[in-house]
All heavy atoms as TSV, in Angstrom:
chain	resi	resn	atom	element	x	y	z
A	1	MET	N	N	84.193	73.416	105.939
A	1	MET	CA	C	82.978	73.393	105.151
A	1	MET	C	C	83.137	74.340	103.968
A	1	MET	O	O	83.743	75.392	104.092
A	1	MET	CB	C	81.786	73.832	105.990
A	1	MET	CG	C	81.422	72.873	107.095
A	1	MET	SD	S	79.908	73.352	107.909
A	1	MET	CE	C	78.741	72.849	106.703
A	2	PRO	N	N	82.556	73.978	102.837
A	2	PRO	CA	C	82.658	74.863	101.679
A	2	PRO	C	C	81.828	76.121	101.856
A	2	PRO	O	O	80.786	76.109	102.510
A	2	PRO	CB	C	82.134	74.008	100.522
A	2	PRO	CG	C	81.353	72.916	101.158
A	2	PRO	CD	C	81.912	72.723	102.529
A	3	GLN	N	N	82.321	77.178	101.318
A	3	GLN	CA	C	81.615	78.455	101.371
A	3	GLN	C	C	80.584	78.525	100.258
A	3	GLN	O	O	80.787	77.969	99.185
A	3	GLN	CB	C	82.606	79.615	101.229
A	3	GLN	CG	C	83.612	79.687	102.334
A	3	GLN	CD	C	82.977	80.068	103.644
A	3	GLN	OE1	O	82.032	80.851	103.691
A	3	GLN	NE2	N	83.480	79.510	104.727
A	4	HIS	N	N	79.497	79.221	100.512
A	4	HIS	CA	C	78.482	79.408	99.477
A	4	HIS	C	C	78.982	80.443	98.474
A	4	HIS	O	O	79.340	81.552	98.841
A	4	HIS	CB	C	77.165	79.883	100.087
A	4	HIS	CG	C	76.123	80.198	99.062
A	4	HIS	ND1	N	75.521	79.233	98.309
A	4	HIS	CD2	C	75.607	81.370	98.661
A	4	HIS	CE1	C	74.663	79.795	97.479
A	4	HIS	NE2	N	74.691	81.104	97.680
A	5	VAL	N	N	79.038	80.068	97.217
A	5	VAL	CA	C	79.518	80.960	96.161
A	5	VAL	C	C	78.327	81.324	95.280
A	5	VAL	O	O	77.617	80.446	94.800
A	5	VAL	CB	C	80.610	80.269	95.319
A	5	VAL	CG1	C	81.076	81.186	94.215
A	5	VAL	CG2	C	81.751	79.834	96.193
A	6	PRO	N	N	78.080	82.619	95.090
A	6	PRO	CA	C	76.974	82.996	94.212
A	6	PRO	C	C	77.214	82.534	92.787
A	6	PRO	O	O	78.355	82.366	92.367
A	6	PRO	CB	C	76.942	84.532	94.295
A	6	PRO	CG	C	78.276	84.910	94.826
A	6	PRO	CD	C	78.797	83.759	95.619
A	7	ASN	N	N	76.144	82.299	92.071
A	7	ASN	CA	C	76.224	81.754	90.721
A	7	ASN	C	C	76.373	82.864	89.679
A	7	ASN	O	O	75.780	82.793	88.614
A	7	ASN	CB	C	74.997	80.910	90.430
A	7	ASN	CG	C	75.209	79.972	89.260
A	7	ASN	OD1	O	76.333	79.797	88.816
A	7	ASN	ND2	N	74.138	79.404	88.772
A	8	THR	N	N	77.167	83.879	89.969
A	8	THR	CA	C	77.413	84.948	89.014
A	8	THR	C	C	78.822	84.793	88.444
A	8	THR	O	O	79.747	84.441	89.177
A	8	THR	CB	C	77.280	86.330	89.671
A	8	THR	OG1	O	78.140	86.385	90.786
A	8	THR	CG2	C	75.856	86.593	90.111
A	9	PRO	N	N	78.991	85.028	87.160
A	9	PRO	CA	C	80.316	84.849	86.560
A	9	PRO	C	C	81.302	85.921	87.020
A	9	PRO	O	O	80.955	87.075	87.225
A	9	PRO	CB	C	80.042	84.970	85.059
A	9	PRO	CG	C	78.779	85.740	84.955
A	9	PRO	CD	C	77.987	85.429	86.188
A	10	VAL	N	N	82.537	85.509	87.180
A	10	VAL	CA	C	83.602	86.405	87.608
A	10	VAL	C	C	84.119	87.163	86.398
A	10	VAL	O	O	84.212	86.629	85.297
A	10	VAL	CB	C	84.743	85.596	88.279
A	10	VAL	CG1	C	85.900	86.486	88.643
A	10	VAL	CG2	C	84.213	84.883	89.489
A	11	CYS	N	N	84.466	88.410	86.598
A	11	CYS	CA	C	84.987	89.263	85.526
A	11	CYS	C	C	86.270	88.656	84.970
A	11	CYS	O	O	87.187	88.321	85.715
A	11	CYS	CB	C	85.242	90.658	86.050
A	11	CYS	SG	S	85.998	91.768	84.861
A	12	ARG	N	N	86.359	88.521	83.656
A	12	ARG	CA	C	87.552	87.907	83.067
A	12	ARG	C	C	88.728	88.878	83.002
A	12	ARG	O	O	89.862	88.452	82.854
A	12	ARG	CB	C	87.248	87.370	81.680
A	12	ARG	CG	C	87.019	88.452	80.663
A	12	ARG	CD	C	86.842	87.868	79.305
A	12	ARG	NE	N	86.807	88.987	78.356
A	12	ARG	CZ	C	86.636	88.851	77.085
A	12	ARG	NH1	N	86.458	87.663	76.586
A	12	ARG	NH2	N	86.624	89.887	76.301
A	13	ASP	N	N	88.489	90.160	83.140
A	13	ASP	CA	C	89.588	91.133	83.096
A	13	ASP	C	C	90.338	91.213	84.431
A	13	ASP	O	O	91.550	91.352	84.448
A	13	ASP	CB	C	89.069	92.513	82.710
A	13	ASP	CG	C	88.590	92.555	81.278
A	13	ASP	OD1	O	89.040	91.735	80.461
A	13	ASP	OD2	O	87.753	93.425	80.968
A	14	CYS	N	N	89.593	91.132	85.551
A	14	CYS	CA	C	90.247	91.283	86.847
A	14	CYS	C	C	90.225	90.000	87.676
A	14	CYS	O	O	90.767	89.988	88.790
A	14	CYS	CB	C	89.594	92.411	87.633
A	14	CYS	SG	S	87.864	92.098	88.063
A	15	ASP	N	N	89.622	88.946	87.200
A	15	ASP	CA	C	89.545	87.647	87.895
A	15	ASP	C	C	88.936	87.763	89.288
A	15	ASP	O	O	89.305	87.027	90.201
A	15	ASP	CB	C	90.913	86.981	87.989
A	15	ASP	CG	C	91.404	86.492	86.653
A	15	ASP	OD1	O	90.553	86.107	85.827
A	15	ASP	OD2	O	92.618	86.492	86.425
A	16	GLY	N	N	88.001	88.680	89.485
A	16	GLY	CA	C	87.332	88.801	90.770
A	16	GLY	C	C	88.029	89.703	91.765
A	16	GLY	O	O	87.594	89.817	92.905
A	17	PHE	N	N	89.135	90.342	91.389
A	17	PHE	CA	C	89.829	91.297	92.246
A	17	PHE	C	C	89.666	92.680	91.623
A	17	PHE	O	O	90.580	93.179	90.964
A	17	PHE	CB	C	91.307	90.933	92.379
A	17	PHE	CG	C	91.532	89.598	93.044
A	17	PHE	CD1	C	91.716	88.469	92.284
A	17	PHE	CD2	C	91.521	89.509	94.412
A	17	PHE	CE1	C	91.909	87.246	92.883
A	17	PHE	CE2	C	91.708	88.291	95.027
A	17	PHE	CZ	C	91.904	87.150	94.268
A	18	PRO	N	N	88.527	93.351	91.833
A	18	PRO	CA	C	88.193	94.550	91.079
A	18	PRO	C	C	88.923	95.822	91.521
A	18	PRO	O	O	89.013	96.763	90.757
A	18	PRO	CB	C	86.703	94.697	91.300
A	18	PRO	CG	C	86.455	94.057	92.607
A	18	PRO	CD	C	87.426	92.938	92.706
A	19	VAL	N	N	89.450	95.857	92.741
A	19	VAL	CA	C	90.116	97.067	93.224
A	19	VAL	C	C	91.530	96.689	93.671
A	19	VAL	O	O	91.708	95.740	94.436
A	19	VAL	CB	C	89.351	97.691	94.410
A	19	VAL	CG1	C	90.045	98.944	94.907
A	19	VAL	CG2	C	87.924	98.021	93.999
A	20	VAL	N	N	92.507	97.412	93.171
A	20	VAL	CA	C	93.900	97.168	93.555
A	20	VAL	C	C	94.520	98.463	94.044
A	20	VAL	O	O	94.071	99.554	93.699
A	20	VAL	CB	C	94.730	96.603	92.372
A	20	VAL	CG1	C	94.230	95.239	91.964
A	20	VAL	CG2	C	94.724	97.537	91.205
A	21	ALA	N	N	95.559	98.340	94.863
A	21	ALA	CA	C	96.306	99.496	95.344
A	21	ALA	C	C	97.692	99.460	94.722
A	21	ALA	O	O	98.404	98.458	94.822
A	21	ALA	CB	C	96.414	99.473	96.855
A	22	ILE	N	N	98.075	100.540	94.065
A	22	ILE	CA	C	99.359	100.633	93.396
A	22	ILE	C	C	100.181	101.719	94.079
A	22	ILE	O	O	99.703	102.832	94.272
A	22	ILE	CB	C	99.177	100.974	91.902
A	22	ILE	CG1	C	98.342	99.886	91.227
A	22	ILE	CG2	C	100.508	101.139	91.210
A	22	ILE	CD1	C	97.965	100.228	89.805
A	23	THR	N	N	101.420	101.385	94.442
A	23	THR	CA	C	102.282	102.392	95.063
A	23	THR	C	C	102.921	103.249	93.976
A	23	THR	O	O	103.244	102.763	92.895
A	23	THR	CB	C	103.391	101.748	95.909
A	23	THR	OG1	O	104.213	100.974	95.061
A	23	THR	CG2	C	102.818	100.901	97.008
A	24	THR	N	N	103.089	104.522	94.271
A	24	THR	CA	C	103.671	105.443	93.308
A	24	THR	C	C	105.177	105.566	93.483
A	24	THR	O	O	105.841	106.155	92.633
A	24	THR	CB	C	103.047	106.836	93.442
A	24	THR	OG1	O	103.276	107.320	94.760
A	24	THR	CG2	C	101.561	106.804	93.155
A	25	GLY	N	N	105.714	105.037	94.571
A	25	GLY	CA	C	107.152	105.126	94.815
A	25	GLY	C	C	107.534	106.288	95.711
A	25	GLY	O	O	108.633	106.330	96.230
A	26	THR	N	N	106.642	107.226	95.902
A	26	THR	CA	C	106.940	108.359	96.788
A	26	THR	C	C	106.413	108.069	98.189
A	26	THR	O	O	105.634	107.159	98.406
A	26	THR	CB	C	106.295	109.656	96.254
A	26	THR	OG1	O	104.884	109.468	96.175
A	26	THR	CG2	C	106.818	109.999	94.887
A	27	ARG	N	N	106.882	108.842	99.148
A	27	ARG	CA	C	106.456	108.672	100.536
A	27	ARG	C	C	105.779	109.951	101.037
A	27	ARG	O	O	106.105	111.057	100.609
A	27	ARG	CB	C	107.639	108.335	101.413
A	27	ARG	CG	C	108.249	106.988	101.102
A	27	ARG	CD	C	109.247	106.606	102.168
A	27	ARG	NE	N	109.837	105.309	101.877
A	27	ARG	CZ	C	109.431	104.183	102.441
A	27	ARG	NH1	N	108.454	104.195	103.309
A	27	ARG	NH2	N	110.007	103.038	102.128
A	28	ASN	N	N	104.840	109.760	101.971
A	28	ASN	CA	C	104.185	110.885	102.628
A	28	ASN	C	C	105.100	111.421	103.727
A	28	ASN	O	O	106.159	110.855	104.012
A	28	ASN	CB	C	102.850	110.431	103.222
A	28	ASN	CG	C	101.864	110.030	102.142
A	28	ASN	OD1	O	101.842	110.606	101.064
A	28	ASN	ND2	N	101.054	109.051	102.436
A	29	LEU	N	N	104.706	112.504	104.359
A	29	LEU	CA	C	105.512	113.108	105.414
A	29	LEU	C	C	105.678	112.187	106.621
A	29	LEU	O	O	106.690	112.249	107.314
A	29	LEU	CB	C	104.892	114.436	105.856
A	29	LEU	CG	C	104.888	115.535	104.786
A	29	LEU	CD1	C	104.146	116.749	105.282
A	29	LEU	CD2	C	106.319	115.882	104.398
A	30	ASP	N	N	104.700	111.309	106.868
A	30	ASP	CA	C	104.795	110.390	108.007
A	30	ASP	C	C	105.568	109.116	107.680
A	30	ASP	O	O	105.735	108.251	108.527
A	30	ASP	CB	C	103.415	110.034	108.541
A	30	ASP	CG	C	102.558	109.301	107.506
A	30	ASP	OD1	O	102.975	109.197	106.342
A	30	ASP	OD2	O	101.472	108.833	107.887
A	31	GLY	N	N	106.072	108.967	106.455
A	31	GLY	CA	C	106.866	107.817	106.069
A	31	GLY	C	C	106.102	106.718	105.352
A	31	GLY	O	O	106.691	105.773	104.850
A	32	SER	N	N	104.775	106.837	105.301
A	32	SER	CA	C	104.001	105.818	104.597
A	32	SER	C	C	104.068	106.042	103.093
A	32	SER	O	O	104.373	107.138	102.623
A	32	SER	CB	C	102.551	105.837	105.067
A	32	SER	OG	O	101.951	107.082	104.760
A	33	ARG	N	N	103.795	105.007	102.328
A	33	ARG	CA	C	103.862	105.111	100.867
A	33	ARG	C	C	102.580	105.709	100.317
A	33	ARG	O	O	101.494	105.464	100.819
A	33	ARG	CB	C	104.079	103.740	100.255
A	33	ARG	CG	C	105.397	103.150	100.624
A	33	ARG	CD	C	106.002	102.512	99.425
A	33	ARG	NE	N	107.282	101.897	99.776
A	33	ARG	CZ	C	108.395	102.233	99.207
A	33	ARG	NH1	N	108.412	103.126	98.265
A	33	ARG	NH2	N	109.516	101.654	99.549
A	34	THR	N	N	102.717	106.452	99.230
A	34	THR	CA	C	101.573	107.008	98.537
A	34	THR	C	C	101.003	105.935	97.609
A	34	THR	O	O	101.732	105.349	96.816
A	34	THR	CB	C	101.989	108.234	97.712
A	34	THR	OG1	O	102.605	109.182	98.572
A	34	THR	CG2	C	100.797	108.874	97.041
A	35	THR	N	N	99.710	105.642	97.746
A	35	THR	CA	C	99.081	104.600	96.932
A	35	THR	C	C	97.899	105.162	96.156
A	35	THR	O	O	97.276	106.144	96.559
A	35	THR	CB	C	98.590	103.427	97.792
A	35	THR	OG1	O	97.664	103.913	98.752
A	35	THR	CG2	C	99.743	102.734	98.498
A	36	LEU	N	N	97.602	104.527	95.042
A	36	LEU	CA	C	96.436	104.850	94.237
A	36	LEU	C	C	95.502	103.647	94.236
A	36	LEU	O	O	95.951	102.522	94.077
A	36	LEU	CB	C	96.847	105.151	92.788
A	36	LEU	CG	C	97.825	106.294	92.574
A	36	LEU	CD1	C	98.256	106.320	91.125
A	36	LEU	CD2	C	97.182	107.597	92.962
A	37	ARG	N	N	94.199	103.880	94.412
A	37	ARG	CA	C	93.225	102.795	94.331
A	37	ARG	C	C	92.644	102.808	92.922
A	37	ARG	O	O	92.039	103.781	92.496
A	37	ARG	CB	C	92.111	102.995	95.356
A	37	ARG	CG	C	92.574	102.760	96.767
A	37	ARG	CD	C	91.465	102.994	97.764
A	37	ARG	NE	N	90.239	102.324	97.391
A	37	ARG	CZ	C	89.732	101.262	98.023
A	37	ARG	NH1	N	90.355	100.781	99.051
A	37	ARG	NH2	N	88.610	100.715	97.628
A	38	ILE	N	N	92.810	101.703	92.218
A	38	ILE	CA	C	92.360	101.581	90.838
A	38	ILE	C	C	91.265	100.525	90.775
A	38	ILE	O	O	91.411	99.429	91.310
A	38	ILE	CB	C	93.526	101.179	89.907
A	38	ILE	CG1	C	94.717	102.107	90.096
A	38	ILE	CG2	C	93.082	101.121	88.466
A	38	ILE	CD1	C	94.450	103.541	89.747
A	39	THR	N	N	90.156	100.836	90.091
A	39	THR	CA	C	89.062	99.872	89.929
A	39	THR	C	C	89.036	99.370	88.488
A	39	THR	O	O	89.454	100.056	87.565
A	39	THR	CB	C	87.701	100.505	90.254
A	39	THR	OG1	O	87.501	101.620	89.410
A	39	THR	CG2	C	87.630	100.936	91.705
A	40	CYS	N	N	88.532	98.171	88.320
A	40	CYS	CA	C	88.441	97.541	86.998
A	40	CYS	C	C	87.415	98.283	86.156
A	40	CYS	O	O	86.303	98.574	86.604
A	40	CYS	CB	C	88.027	96.072	87.168
A	40	CYS	SG	S	87.772	95.201	85.614
A	41	ARG	N	N	87.777	98.586	84.907
A	41	ARG	CA	C	86.859	99.304	84.019
A	41	ARG	C	C	85.764	98.405	83.474
A	41	ARG	O	O	84.673	98.861	83.188
A	41	ARG	CB	C	87.631	99.875	82.843
A	41	ARG	CG	C	88.546	100.989	83.205
A	41	ARG	CD	C	89.144	101.570	81.951
A	41	ARG	NE	N	90.343	102.309	82.247
A	41	ARG	CZ	C	91.138	102.777	81.328
A	41	ARG	NH1	N	90.887	102.548	80.072
A	41	ARG	NH2	N	92.206	103.450	81.667
A	42	ALA	N	N	86.069	97.124	83.320
A	42	ALA	CA	C	85.089	96.214	82.715
A	42	ALA	C	C	83.897	95.966	83.630
A	42	ALA	O	O	82.755	95.924	83.163
A	42	ALA	CB	C	85.764	94.896	82.364
A	43	CYS	N	N	84.137	95.784	84.925
A	43	CYS	CA	C	83.032	95.471	85.852
A	43	CYS	C	C	82.692	96.635	86.785
A	43	CYS	O	O	81.850	96.495	87.653
A	43	CYS	CB	C	83.374	94.225	86.646
A	43	CYS	SG	S	84.801	94.395	87.735
A	44	GLN	N	N	83.339	97.760	86.646
A	44	GLN	CA	C	83.142	98.958	87.468
A	44	GLN	C	C	83.324	98.680	88.958
A	44	GLN	O	O	82.618	99.213	89.808
A	44	GLN	CB	C	81.778	99.596	87.228
A	44	GLN	CG	C	81.664	100.369	85.953
A	44	GLN	CD	C	81.345	99.485	84.767
A	44	GLN	OE1	O	80.663	98.470	84.913
A	44	GLN	NE2	N	81.843	99.841	83.615
A	45	GLY	N	N	84.264	97.777	89.288
A	45	GLY	CA	C	84.589	97.538	90.681
A	45	GLY	C	C	83.711	96.532	91.393
A	45	GLY	O	O	83.760	96.421	92.610
A	46	THR	N	N	82.906	95.746	90.686
A	46	THR	CA	C	82.060	94.753	91.348
A	46	THR	C	C	82.708	93.383	91.379
A	46	THR	O	O	82.408	92.579	92.255
A	46	THR	CB	C	80.704	94.626	90.632
A	46	THR	OG1	O	80.901	94.177	89.305
A	46	THR	CG2	C	79.953	95.947	90.657
A	47	GLY	N	N	83.549	93.056	90.413
A	47	GLY	CA	C	84.176	91.745	90.347
A	47	GLY	C	C	83.368	90.718	89.576
A	47	GLY	O	O	83.809	89.610	89.361
A	48	HIS	N	N	82.154	91.097	89.190
A	48	HIS	CA	C	81.268	90.191	88.458
A	48	HIS	C	C	80.770	90.881	87.200
A	48	HIS	O	O	80.706	92.100	87.137
A	48	HIS	CB	C	80.061	89.784	89.310
A	48	HIS	CG	C	80.455	89.134	90.574
A	48	HIS	ND1	N	80.953	87.864	90.640
A	48	HIS	CD2	C	80.438	89.578	91.860
A	48	HIS	CE1	C	81.215	87.559	91.893
A	48	HIS	NE2	N	80.930	88.579	92.650
A	49	VAL	N	N	80.407	90.092	86.214
A	49	VAL	CA	C	79.866	90.650	84.979
A	49	VAL	C	C	78.479	90.080	84.732
A	49	VAL	O	O	78.134	89.000	85.207
A	49	VAL	CB	C	80.772	90.323	83.772
A	49	VAL	CG1	C	82.075	91.066	83.869
A	49	VAL	CG2	C	81.014	88.855	83.631
A	50	VAL	N	N	77.700	90.800	83.968
A	50	VAL	CA	C	76.370	90.354	83.605
A	50	VAL	C	C	76.494	89.508	82.346
A	50	VAL	O	O	77.172	89.900	81.403
A	50	VAL	CB	C	75.445	91.571	83.352
A	50	VAL	CG1	C	74.074	91.117	82.919
A	50	VAL	CG2	C	75.373	92.421	84.596
A	51	ARG	N	N	75.863	88.357	82.357
A	51	ARG	CA	C	75.918	87.489	81.173
A	51	ARG	C	C	75.176	88.129	80.023
A	51	ARG	O	O	74.102	88.682	80.188
A	51	ARG	CB	C	75.336	86.132	81.480
A	51	ARG	CG	C	76.194	85.347	82.409
A	51	ARG	CD	C	75.665	83.963	82.552
A	51	ARG	NE	N	76.494	83.243	83.499
A	51	ARG	CZ	C	76.861	82.004	83.343
A	51	ARG	NH1	N	76.443	81.326	82.319
A	51	ARG	NH2	N	77.623	81.423	84.227
A	52	ARG	N	N	75.767	87.995	78.849
A	52	ARG	CA	C	75.137	88.498	77.634
A	52	ARG	C	C	74.264	87.403	77.049
A	52	ARG	O	O	74.438	86.229	77.340
A	52	ARG	CB	C	76.207	88.889	76.615
A	52	ARG	CG	C	77.164	89.935	77.099
A	52	ARG	CD	C	76.497	91.259	77.143
A	52	ARG	NE	N	77.387	92.233	77.770
A	52	ARG	CZ	C	77.438	93.481	77.416
A	52	ARG	NH1	N	76.645	93.936	76.483
A	52	ARG	NH2	N	78.247	94.306	78.050
A	53	SER	N	N	73.367	87.789	76.213
A	53	SER	CA	C	72.517	86.818	75.545
A	53	SER	C	C	73.356	85.921	74.656
A	53	SER	O	O	74.203	86.392	73.891
A	53	SER	CB	C	71.457	87.538	74.727
A	53	SER	OG	O	70.694	86.619	74.010
A	54	ALA	N	N	73.124	84.626	74.708
A	54	ALA	CA	C	73.900	83.676	73.926
A	54	ALA	C	C	73.429	83.625	72.468
A	54	ALA	O	O	74.183	83.253	71.599
A	54	ALA	CB	C	73.812	82.294	74.535
A	55	LEU	N	N	72.203	83.995	72.234
A	55	LEU	CA	C	71.660	83.947	70.879
A	55	LEU	C	C	71.684	85.333	70.242
A	55	LEU	O	O	71.395	86.341	70.898
A	55	LEU	CB	C	70.224	83.429	70.894
A	55	LEU	CG	C	70.041	82.031	71.467
A	55	LEU	CD1	C	68.566	81.701	71.531
A	55	LEU	CD2	C	70.785	81.012	70.650
A	56	ALA	N	N	72.025	85.377	68.987
A	56	ALA	CA	C	72.031	86.636	68.253
A	56	ALA	C	C	71.192	86.457	67.000
A	56	ALA	O	O	71.237	85.407	66.349
A	56	ALA	CB	C	73.452	87.031	67.887
A	57	ARG	N	N	70.455	87.464	66.662
A	57	ARG	CA	C	69.621	87.394	65.486
A	57	ARG	C	C	70.480	87.748	64.261
A	57	ARG	O	O	71.086	88.815	64.204
A	57	ARG	CB	C	68.469	88.375	65.589
A	57	ARG	CG	C	67.504	88.248	64.470
A	57	ARG	CD	C	66.324	89.132	64.707
A	57	ARG	NE	N	65.375	88.936	63.628
A	57	ARG	CZ	C	64.184	89.432	63.614
A	57	ARG	NH1	N	63.763	90.128	64.637
A	57	ARG	NH2	N	63.392	89.214	62.597
A	58	VAL	N	N	70.509	86.827	63.292
A	58	VAL	CA	C	71.330	87.001	62.118
A	58	VAL	C	C	70.434	86.912	60.892
A	58	VAL	O	O	69.543	86.085	60.811
A	58	VAL	CB	C	72.430	85.904	62.027
A	58	VAL	CG1	C	73.273	86.075	60.797
A	58	VAL	CG2	C	73.283	85.937	63.292
A	59	GLY	N	N	70.704	87.766	59.939
A	59	GLY	CA	C	69.937	87.717	58.700
A	59	GLY	C	C	68.805	88.708	58.669
A	59	GLY	O	O	68.894	89.780	59.220
A	60	ARG	N	N	67.740	88.322	58.042
A	60	ARG	CA	C	66.597	89.236	57.849
A	60	ARG	C	C	65.883	89.528	59.087
A	60	ARG	O	O	65.303	89.209	59.872
A	60	ARG	CB	C	65.648	88.660	56.830
A	60	ARG	CG	C	66.298	88.504	55.519
A	60	ARG	CD	C	65.316	87.943	54.550
A	60	ARG	NE	N	66.030	87.388	53.430
A	60	ARG	CZ	C	65.462	86.969	52.360
A	60	ARG	NH1	N	64.164	87.006	52.219
A	60	ARG	NH2	N	66.171	86.474	51.388
């Protein structure tokens, strides 16, 4: 069955994946990798953006 998808637009910068984990290449004392959690700046980690007004006032 199809999943219910909210009618909010997905962020075009992160394509709906707002938080990623990046390895630094170093290891901790227990052998696990050191990772950084980075959030998308455009949507502040939500994965969705607020629609802007389509009409703009031009002229006088």
